[in-house]
N, C-alpha and C positions, 0 to 999 in steps of 0.2 A: 790599529787597535788602541783602545784607551789604556792609559797607565794607571787608572784608578784601581786600587787593590780590591779584591773581592771581599764582600761582606761575609761575616760568619766567623767561626773560631780560627785563630791563627796563633802560632807559637812565636813568642817574643824572644829572640836571641841577641838583639842588638841593644838591650837595655841592661847596663852593668848592674844596677841595684836589684833587678828582678831576678828571682830564682829561675834556674834553668827549667825550661819546659812549661812555664806558666802560660795558661790559656787566657786570651783576651777575647771575649765574645762580642765586643763592640756595642754593648748595650747603652753606653753613655750617649752615643749618637742617635739612638733610636727611641729614647724615652720621650713620650709626648707630654706636653704641658698639661697639668691638671686644670679642669674647668673650675672657674670661680663658683663657690656655692651661691645659690640664689637666696636673696634676702626674703624674709617673711613678708607676705603681702599684708598691708595695713588695712585695706578695704576688701571686704568680701564681695562676691558678685551680687548678692542680694542688696547690700548697702549701696553699691554703685547704681543698681537698677532703681532703688528707691530715691536716691539723689537725683538721677535723671528725670524720673517722673515728677519730683517736686519742682525741678527747674522748668519743665514743660508747663506744669499747671500754673505756676506763678508767672512765668514769662508770657505765656499766651493770654492769660487772664488780664495781665497789665496792658498788653497791646490791644486787647479787645476793649478794655475800659478807656484807653487813650483814644481809640477811634470813635467810641461812643461820645466822649466828651467833645471831641472835635466836631462831630455832627451836631451836637447840641449848641455849640458856639455858632455854627453856621445858621442855625434857626434863629437864635436870639442870644445876645450877650448875657442877659440876666439868667437865662436858662443854662447856658454853659457854665457860668460861675457856680450856680447851685449844684450842678452835676459834679463839677470838679471838687467842691467842698465835701459832697457826700463820698466821693471816691477816696479823697485824702483821709477823711475820718475813718472809713472802713479799713483802709490799708494801715493807718496809724494804730488802730486797735489790734490788728493782727500782729504788727511789729511789736507792740507793747507786750502782748501775750508771749511772743517768741522770746523777748528779752527776759521776761519773768521766768520762763523755762530755763534759759541759760544761767540766770542767777541761782536758781534752785540747784541746777547741776553743778555749778561752781561751789556752792556750799557743801555739797556731798563730796566734791573733789578735795576740799580742805580736810574733811574728816578722813577720807581714804589716805591722804598724804600723811596725816598725823599718825594713823594706825600703822602704816608701813614703817614710818620712822621709829616709832616705839618698838615695833617688832624687831628691827635690825639694830637698835641701839644708837641711832643717829641723833645725838643731843641737839645739834644746831637746827636741823630741820624740824624736829619734834617741838622745840621751844618756839620757833617762828609760827608753826601751825597752831600750837596751843594758844598763843597770844592772839592770833587772828580769830580763833574760835571763841575765846573768852570775851573778846570785844563785842560780840553780838549775842552772847548768851547771858541772860540776867542772873542765872544761878551761879555763874562764875565771878560776878562782880566783887563779892567779899574777899576773894583770894587772888584778885588780879595782880596786886602788887607783890604778893608772895610768889606767884608764878613767874613774874618778871625777874625776881631775884633768885630763882632756883639755879643752883650751880651745876647740877648733873641731872641725868635723865631719871634716876631713881627718885630724886626729890620731886621732880615734876609729877611722876606717876603717883607718889604718895599723897601729894597735895590734891591731885584730881580725885583720887579714890576716896579720900577722907572727907572732901568737901563737896564740890558741885556734882560729881557723878553719883554719890550716895543720895543727894537730894533729887536728882533727876530720876534715879531708879524708883524712889518712893512716889514721885509724881506720875511716872509711867505706870506703876502698879495701880495707883488710884484710877487712872484713865482706863486701865484694863478691867477693873472691878465695875466701873460705871457701864462700860460696854457689855460686860457679862450680864449685868442685871437687865439691860435693854434686850439683849439677845434671848435670855431666858423667857422674858415676858412676851416677846414677839413670837417665839416658837410656839408658845401655848395658844395664842390668839389667832395666829395665821390659819386661814382655812385650808390651804393646800401645801403639800411639800415643796412645790415649785416656788411659791412665794417665800417659804422658809429659806430656801437656798439663795434667792435674790437678796433678801434682807441680810442674810449672813455675809454674803460677799460685799454688799455695800457697806455694812457696818465694819467689817474687817478692813476695807480700804480706807474708810474714814479714821479708824483707830490708828492705822499706820501713820497717817498724816498728822493726827493729834500727837502721837509720840514724837514724831520728827519735829513738830513745832515746839514741844517741851524742851527738846535738846538744842533749840536755837536754829533749826533748819527750816527752810521754807520751800520744800520741793513742789514742783508743778506736777502735771500728770505723768510725764516721763520719769521724773525723779521719784515719784511715789511708786510707780511700777517697779523701778529698779530697787527701791527699798523693800518693797513687798517680796521681790524675788530673793533678796539677800536675807530677809527675815525668815523665809521658808527654809533656807539652809541653816540659819541659826536655830530654828525650831528643833532641829535634830539634837543639838546639845541640850536645849531646854527639856525636851521630852526624855532624854536619857536620864536626867535627874528626877523627873516626875513620872517615870513610866509606871511605877507601882500604883500611884494615886490615880493616874489616868486610866489604867487597866481596871482598877476597882470601880471607878465611876462608870466606865463602859459596861462592866458586868452587871452592876446593880441596876443601871438604867435599862438594860436589855433583858433582864430576867422576866419571864412571863408573869409571875405573881406580882412583881413590882409594877410592870406595865399595866396590869389590870387594876392595881390599886391606885396608882397616881396618874395614869393616862399619859398625856403629853408632857407632864412635868419632867419625866425622865429625859426626854429629848432636850428640854430646856436646860437641864443640868449639864448635859454633854456639851451643848452650845456655849454655855457660860464658861465651862472649863476650857474650851478651845479658845475663847476670847482672851482669857487670862494668859494662856500660853502664848498667844499671838502677841500680846502686849509685851511680855517678857522678851520674846524673840526680837521684836522690833526695837526694844530698848538696847539689846545687845548689838544690833546692827547699826545703831546710831551713836554708839559710844566712841569717843575720840581715842580712848585707850583700848587696845584689844582686850576682850573679856577673858577672865580666867577660864581654863579648860574645865 
């Protein structure tokens, strides 16, 4: 028979320091190690699928073009060189567009980094991001030296709020008013509501890009879509401040008597008001300093 003591509770009588009759359940030997928590996945399944599809499209098209160029060289050298030049020009333009998108996303990353640093009070990171932003923003040129000499994060914030950010807010408001006039006029003359919606979406997309350019950003298509999504979230704060004015505009424009008297002008007023609010929301989304609540 085995000399191994049975598992389970037993009385310890041979331990001098233990109280008489103390029970030992032997749990120290039966505790299983805890599993390590799984880290958060950085890429979703949809992102992986999209990346795989992109690799297949680019890779297979490059192989197909290479085979075609080889066939053209087999026919004639001059024909092969022309085909190769066309292929290189096409892929070069695609790579250029891709690099422009990356540059636009990097400029947005600088703004996001600065906003996060200001929010948590990180002076070193906020100063570096502010100087990088000021180097490519014309409105910040007059205060560039003062920003470089700021000794704390409150001084940085005060210089930005009183100088370039105030000018950028005024320029963004002017861009919003110009878009509002165009939207109001287009709504009146457009023959169908479907064209009204198409024009409003196009003009809103262009307005977001204009406001981003005012703030020194050059976002591409992906960056503009990201800014538009961020502006929609910021629009909640803008609408909270203007809810009474917007509600009054909606009520007056939708009243039967007013609609009969002014016709499509009421819709134009609502569209103009929404363009102004979109411009303000886009300006809040592009600010290097988090907007006040």
